[in-house]
C-alpha positions in Angstrom: -29.6 61.4 -32.8 -33.0 60.1 -33.7 -34.0 57.6 -30.9 -35.3 55.5 -33.7 -31.5 55.4 -34.9 -30.3 55.0 -31.7 -32.9 51.8 -31.3 -31.6 50.3 -34.1 -27.5 51.1 -33.4 -28.0 50.0 -29.8 -29.4 46.8 -31.7 -26.9 46.4 -33.8 -24.3 46.1 -31.6 -25.8 43.9 -29.5 -25.9 41.6 -32.6 -22.4 42.0 -33.4 -21.7 41.2 -29.6 -23.6 38.1 -29.6 -21.6 37.3 -33.3 -18.3 37.8 -31.3 -19.5 35.7 -28.6 -18.1 32.2 -28.7 -18.8 28.8 -26.6 -15.9 26.4 -25.9 -17.2 22.9 -26.1 -15.8 20.6 -23.3 -16.8 16.5 -23.0 -16.5 15.5 -19.4 -14.3 12.6 -19.2 -13.9 11.3 -15.5 -13.8 12.5 -11.7 -11.6 11.7 -9.0 -13.0 11.0 -5.3 -10.8 11.4 -2.1 -11.7 9.5 1.0 -11.6 11.9 3.9 -12.3 11.3 7.8 -15.9 11.5 7.6 -16.7 11.4 4.4 -15.3 11.5 0.6 -15.1 14.1 -2.0 -14.6 14.9 -5.7 -11.6 16.7 -5.8 -10.4 16.6 -9.6 -12.2 16.8 -12.9 -11.2 15.6 -16.1 -12.6 17.0 -19.1 -11.4 17.2 -23.0 -11.7 20.6 -24.8 -12.4 20.5 -28.4 -9.8 23.2 -29.1 -6.6 23.2 -26.8 -6.4 26.6 -24.4 -3.6 29.0 -25.0 -3.5 29.6 -21.3 -4.2 27.7 -18.5 -5.5 30.2 -15.8 -7.7 28.4 -12.7 -8.6 32.0 -11.5 -11.4 32.1 -14.2 -13.0 28.8 -14.0 -15.7 27.8 -11.9 -16.3 23.9 -11.3 -20.1 22.4 -9.7 -20.2 19.5 -7.9 -23.5 18.2 -7.1 -25.0 22.0 -7.4 -21.9 23.3 -5.2 -19.7 25.8 -6.6 -16.1 24.7 -5.9 -12.6 26.9 -5.9 -10.5 25.9 -8.8 -6.8 25.5 -7.4 -5.2 24.2 -10.4 -5.6 23.7 -13.9 -3.2 21.5 -16.2 -3.3 19.2 -19.4 -3.8 15.6 -18.8 -4.4 12.1 -20.3 -7.9 10.8 -19.9 -7.4 9.4 -16.5 -6.2 12.8 -15.1 -2.4 12.0 -15.3 -0.5 15.0 -15.9 1.2 14.9 -19.4 2.7 17.9 -21.2 0.7 19.2 -24.0 -2.1 16.7 -23.7 -5.4 16.8 -24.9 -7.3 16.9 -21.8 -7.8 19.4 -18.9 -7.9 18.4 -15.2 -9.6 20.7 -12.6 -7.8 20.4 -9.0 -10.5 21.6 -6.4 -10.0 22.8 -3.4 -11.6 20.2 -0.3 -15.3 20.8 -0.1 -17.4 21.0 2.6 -21.4 19.9 2.8 -23.9 17.3 2.0 -23.6 18.8 -1.7 -20.1 18.2 -2.1 -19.3 15.0 0.3 -21.9 12.4 0.5 -21.2 10.1 -2.4 -22.4 6.9 -1.3 -26.0 5.9 -0.7 -25.2 4.2 3.2 -27.2 1.4 3.6 -26.2 -1.8 1.1 -23.7 0.3 -0.4 -23.9 1.8 -3.8 -22.7 5.2 -5.5 -25.3 7.6 -6.3 -26.4 7.2 -9.7 -26.9 11.0 -10.5 -24.2 13.4 -9.6 -24.0 16.5 -11.9 -20.8 18.3 -12.6 -20.6 21.5 -14.5 -17.5 23.6 -15.6 -18.1 27.1 -17.0 -16.4 30.8 -17.1 -16.8 32.9 -14.0 -19.2 35.9 -14.9 -16.9 38.4 -16.8 -14.3 36.3 -17.7 -13.3 34.6 -21.0 -10.4 32.5 -22.6 -8.5 31.8 -25.8 -8.1 28.8 -27.7 -6.8 28.4 -31.1 -6.3 32.0 -31.4 -10.3 32.7 -30.5 -12.1 34.2 -28.0 -14.3 32.3 -25.6 -16.6 33.9 -23.4 -19.0 30.4 -22.1 -18.0 26.8 -21.7 -20.5 24.5 -22.3 -19.1 21.2 -19.7 -21.9 19.0 -18.0 -23.0 15.9 -17.0 -25.3 14.6 -14.4 -23.7 11.1 -14.3 -20.2 11.6 -12.9 -19.6 8.3 -10.7 -20.4 6.0 -13.7 -16.8 6.5 -14.3 -14.6 7.5 -11.5 -10.9 7.7 -10.2 -10.1 6.6 -6.7 -7.4 5.0 -4.7 -9.6 2.0 -4.8 -8.2 1.6 -7.9 -5.0 0.1 -6.7 -7.0 -3.1 -4.9 -7.1 -6.2 -6.9 -11.1 -7.7 -6.6 -12.8 -10.9 -6.9 -15.3 -12.6 -4.8 -15.6 -15.6 -3.0 -18.6 -17.9 -2.3 -18.8 -20.7 0.4 -21.8 -21.8 2.8 -23.7 -19.9 5.2 -23.5 -20.2 8.6 -27.0 -21.0 10.6 -29.1 -21.7 7.3 -28.8 -23.7 4.0 -27.4 -21.8 1.1 -24.2 -20.2 0.2 -23.0 -16.8 0.5 -20.8 -14.3 -1.5 -18.3 -12.1 -0.4 -17.0 -9.1 -2.4 -12.8 -8.5 -1.7 -10.0 -6.1 -2.9 -6.6 -6.9 -1.9 -3.8 -4.4 -2.3 -0.5 -5.8 -3.1 2.3 -4.2 -3.6 4.5 -5.3 -6.2 7.7 -4.6 -4.7 6.6 -7.0 -2.1 5.0 -9.7 -4.7 8.5 -9.9 -6.5 10.9 -10.4 -3.8 10.3 -13.7 -3.0 9.6 -13.3 0.8 6.7 -13.5 2.8 4.8 -10.5 4.1 2.4 -9.7 6.8 -1.5 -9.2 5.8 -4.0 -6.7 7.2 -7.5 -7.5 7.0 -10.2 -4.6 7.5 -13.8 -5.6 7.9 -16.5 -2.6 7.2 -19.6 -1.2 9.3 -23.1 -1.7 8.5 -23.3 1.0 5.8 -20.8 0.0 3.6 -22.0 -3.9 2.9 -23.1 -4.6 -1.1 -21.3 -5.6 -3.5 -19.0 -2.9 -4.5 -15.7 -3.0 -2.6 -15.2 0.8 -3.2 -18.0 1.4 -1.2 -15.8 -0.5 2.0 -12.7 0.9 0.5 -13.9 5.0 0.5 -17.0 4.8 2.9 -14.8 4.9 5.8 -10.9 5.8 4.3 -10.2 2.1 4.7 -7.8 3.4 1.7 -5.6 5.2 4.7 -4.1 1.6 5.1 -2.3 1.6 2.0 -0.7 5.0 2.5 3.0 5.3 3.5 2.2 6.3 7.0 0.5 3.0 7.8 2.8 0.8 5.7 5.7 2.1 6.6 5.0 0.4 10.3 5.0 -3.0 8.7 8.2 -5.2 7.9 8.5 -8.1 5.5 10.3 -11.4 6.2 12.9 -9.8 3.9 13.0 -6.5 5.9 11.2 -4.0 3.0 8.8 -2.0 4.1 4.9 -2.9 3.7 2.1 -5.3 4.1 -0.9 -6.5 2.0 -4.4 -5.3 2.8 -7.3 -7.1 2.5 -10.8 -5.8 2.9 -14.0 -8.1 2.7 -17.4 -7.1 2.2 -20.6 -8.9 2.8 -23.6 -8.0 0.8 -25.7 -6.8 3.7 -24.4 -6.5 7.5 -21.4 -8.9 9.6 -24.3 -8.9 12.3 -26.9 -10.6 10.3 -27.9 -13.9 11.9 -30.2 -17.1 10.9 -32.4 -15.5 13.5 -32.0 -11.7 12.7 -29.9 -8.9 13.8 -27.6 -10.1 16.3 -24.8 -9.1 18.9 -22.9 -12.2 19.2 -25.9 -14.0 20.9 -26.2 -15.9 17.5 -23.4 -17.0 14.9 -23.2 -14.6 11.9 -24.4 -15.5 8.4 -20.8 -14.8 7.3 -18.5 -16.6 10.0 -17.9 -19.9 8.1 -17.6 -17.9 4.5 -15.3 -15.2 5.7 -12.7 -17.6 7.7 -12.9 -19.7 4.2 -12.4 -16.2 2.2 -9.6 -15.9 4.3 -8.2 -19.0 3.9 -8.6 -18.7 0.2 -6.8 -15.9 -0.2 -3.6 -16.9 1.7 -3.6 -20.6 -0.2 -3.4 -18.5 -3.1 -0.9 -16.0 -2.3 2.3 -18.3 -0.9 3.9 -14.9 0.1 1.7 -14.2 2.7 3.0 -15.0 5.8 0.3 -17.3 8.0 2.0 -16.3 11.3 1.0 -12.7 10.4 -2.5 -12.4 9.7 -4.0 -9.1 11.5 -7.6 -8.7 11.7 -9.7 -5.9 12.7 -13.0 -3.8 11.9 -15.2 -0.8 12.8 -18.5 -1.2 14.6 -20.3 -3.9 12.8 -16.8 -4.9 11.4 -15.8 -4.7 15.1 -18.4 -7.6 16.0 -17.5 -9.7 13.2 -13.4 -9.0 14.4 -14.8 -10.6 17.8 -16.8 -13.0 16.1 -13.9 -14.4 14.2 -11.4 -14.4 17.0 -13.9 -16.3 19.3 -14.4 -18.9 16.7 -10.9 -19.5 15.4 -8.7 -18.9 18.5 -4.8 -18.9 17.8 -5.3 -18.3 14.0 -4.5 -14.4 13.9 -1.7 -12.8 15.2 -3.0 -10.0 16.5 -6.8 -8.1 16.6 -7.5 -4.3 16.7 -11.5 -4.4 17.2 -12.6 -0.8 16.7 -15.8 0.9 18.5 -16.8 -3.2 18.4 -20.3 -4.1 18.5 -20.2 -7.5 20.1 -21.9 -7.4 23.4 -20.0 -8.6 26.3 -23.2 -9.9 27.8 -23.1 -12.8 25.1 -19.3 -13.6 25.6 -19.5 -16.5 28.2 -16.4 -16.8 31.0 -14.8 -19.9 28.9 -14.9 -17.7 26.0 -13.2 -15.1 27.9 -10.4 -17.5 29.0 -9.7 -18.3 25.4 -9.9 -14.3 24.3 -7.5 -13.6 27.5 -4.7 -15.9 25.4 -5.0 -13.5 22.3 -3.2 -10.3 20.7 -5.7 -7.6 21.1 -5.8 -3.6 21.0 -9.2 -2.3 21.5 -9.9 1.1 20.2 -13.0 3.1 20.9 -14.3 6.8 21.9 -15.7 7.5 25.0 -18.6 9.4 24.3 -19.7 7.0 21.5 -23.5 6.9 21.5 -24.2 4.2 18.6 -22.0 1.4 20.5 -22.2 2.1 24.4 -18.4 1.2 25.3 -20.1 0.9 29.0 -21.8 -2.1 27.5 -19.4 -3.9 24.8 -15.5 -2.9 25.1 -14.9 -2.0 28.6 -16.7 -4.7 30.3 -15.2 -6.9 28.0 -11.6 -5.7 28.8 -11.8 -5.9 32.5 -13.3 -9.3 32.6 -10.0 -10.1 30.4 -7.7 -8.3 32.9 -9.5 -10.4 35.5 -8.4 -13.4 33.5 -4.9 -12.9 33.5 -4.7 -11.4 29.8 -1.4 -10.2 29.2 -1.1 -8.9 25.9 -4.3 -7.1 25.6 -5.0 -3.5 25.3 -7.3 -0.7 25.0 -6.7 3.0 23.7 -10.3 5.0 24.9 -10.3 8.7 23.5 -12.6 11.3 24.7 -14.2 12.2 21.9 -13.3 12.4 17.8 -11.7 15.0 16.6 -10.7 15.3 12.9 -7.6 16.9 11.3 -9.0 17.3 7.9 -10.9 20.5 9.2 -8.4 20.8 12.1 -10.2 20.8 15.6 -13.8 19.6 13.9 -15.8 17.4 16.4 -17.0 14.0 14.8 -19.4 11.8 15.8 -18.0 9.5 18.7 -19.0 6.5 16.9 -15.9 7.5 14.2 -13.4 6.3 16.3 -11.7 4.8 13.2 -10.8 7.7 12.3 -7.9 7.8 15.1 -7.1 4.1 13.4 -7.0 5.5 9.6 -5.0 8.5 11.2 -2.3 6.6 12.6 -3.2 8.5 15.9 -3.5 5.4 18.0 -0.3 6.1 20.1 -1.2 4.9 23.7 -3.3 2.4 26.1 -4.9 2.6 29.0 -3.3 1.3 32.2 -3.8 -2.2 32.0 -6.1 -2.4 35.1 -10.0 -2.9 36.0 -10.3 0.5 37.4 -12.5 3.4 35.5 -11.0 4.4 32.0 -9.2 7.6 31.9 -10.1 8.6 28.3 -7.7 11.0 26.8 -7.5 12.4 22.9 -3.6 12.1 23.5 -3.2 9.0 21.8 -5.9 7.0 23.6 -4.0 6.0 26.4 -0.8 6.4 28.5 1.1 3.1 28.3 3.1 1.9 25.3 2.0 -1.9 25.0 5.2 -4.1 25.0 7.3 -1.0 24.4 5.4 0.0 21.1 3.7 3.7 21.1 1.9 3.1 17.9 -0.8 0.6 17.2 0.7 -0.5 13.7 3.9 -1.0 15.5 2.6 -3.7 18.2 0.7 -5.2 15.4 3.7 -5.7 13.3 5.2 -7.4 16.1 2.9 -9.6 17.0 3.8 -13.1 15.6 2.2 -16.6 16.3 4.6 -18.9 17.4 2.1 -21.9 16.1 -0.2 -20.4 13.9 -2.6 -23.3 14.0 -6.5 -22.9 15.1 -7.1 -25.0 18.4 -10.5 -26.6 18.7 -13.9 -24.1 18.7 -15.1 -22.8 22.0 -18.5 -22.1 20.8 -21.0 -23.2 17.9 
């Protein structure tokens, strides 16, 4: 054939192919964020195609989140929030759990804010096509740069609010943000319910409580594994959960960053916030209020127990940052009467247990404490990725994984760290932190005189 004719024929075929190529437009709707042991991750993307697909085949699609290609495990029809519905107008792409900085770290550490730009793109794999409305489509047009402006997560199960009260140590007020999980079955049973309080670490302060709830997998407290350990006055399973967030960090004082040498700015407003919540929810059992938190929040847990002896039924400070050097002998006498279960990893380099929980625990043993325990792990090994070793400071992982199943022997001797539950002793016969916590009930839930400040 004439070379010119060959060129013209090839050009004609290219034009015909281009003319036959179709691009299906899909409009981004929402993503779902899941909290994991050491991070958060987008695991569901919801879009609205301009035409319904004839066949839903996950193998032909690829989804990119924050520039990282993700494996699509399932595609199904749904509503605009990702809930399955037969013949729905929307599509949900379920993604395989991803790893790496491009996928997981959605939260900007500091004073707690979600990333303002998190691109998500849905497309077809090279050489793949789909059919919709009887037409063949060889490309998909669906992308957004701001997926996190509207997202779904387990934090949606929490009612949210704020509380304002006087600062401690300086003039003016402080405002706290809170989220409360209140199971409907418990709200309507007419019985009193236990209340679990959680206080965040340094990286989850701010004014968006979803940062606190998702940043360290605090939402695990509302999952059945942990909820099933608690019983209400009526015998039902479950507990209320109250997560409180300060605008900066719990260790902030009128004189700067503190380790117990000065009271937290939020000491009084936090106690007032807890009191207000109990007053406004008459089905909370005031004799069964449990308080805990990690790192900064562990410091604040100790601060609250020290300032309000006899108020909390039990405390579970985790990698707590309240320096033992700042706890007086008189305060040890008060703490020795409390119900406390410390949790930490021996290899924690952020909060050295040798300067914090270990000497405090030993002093409590010397003071005759009967119901004070400590779980000391060797290191922090995750389960989301089996065998993955995490930072030693992340001992809250064991709490949220419901893996604190033993305590050290009550002794002033050296610790014997173990990843097998944190110890070999079953406190009061309970081989689980939350079972033990559930059993702690104040005989007279009335605060006594402050020992300090």
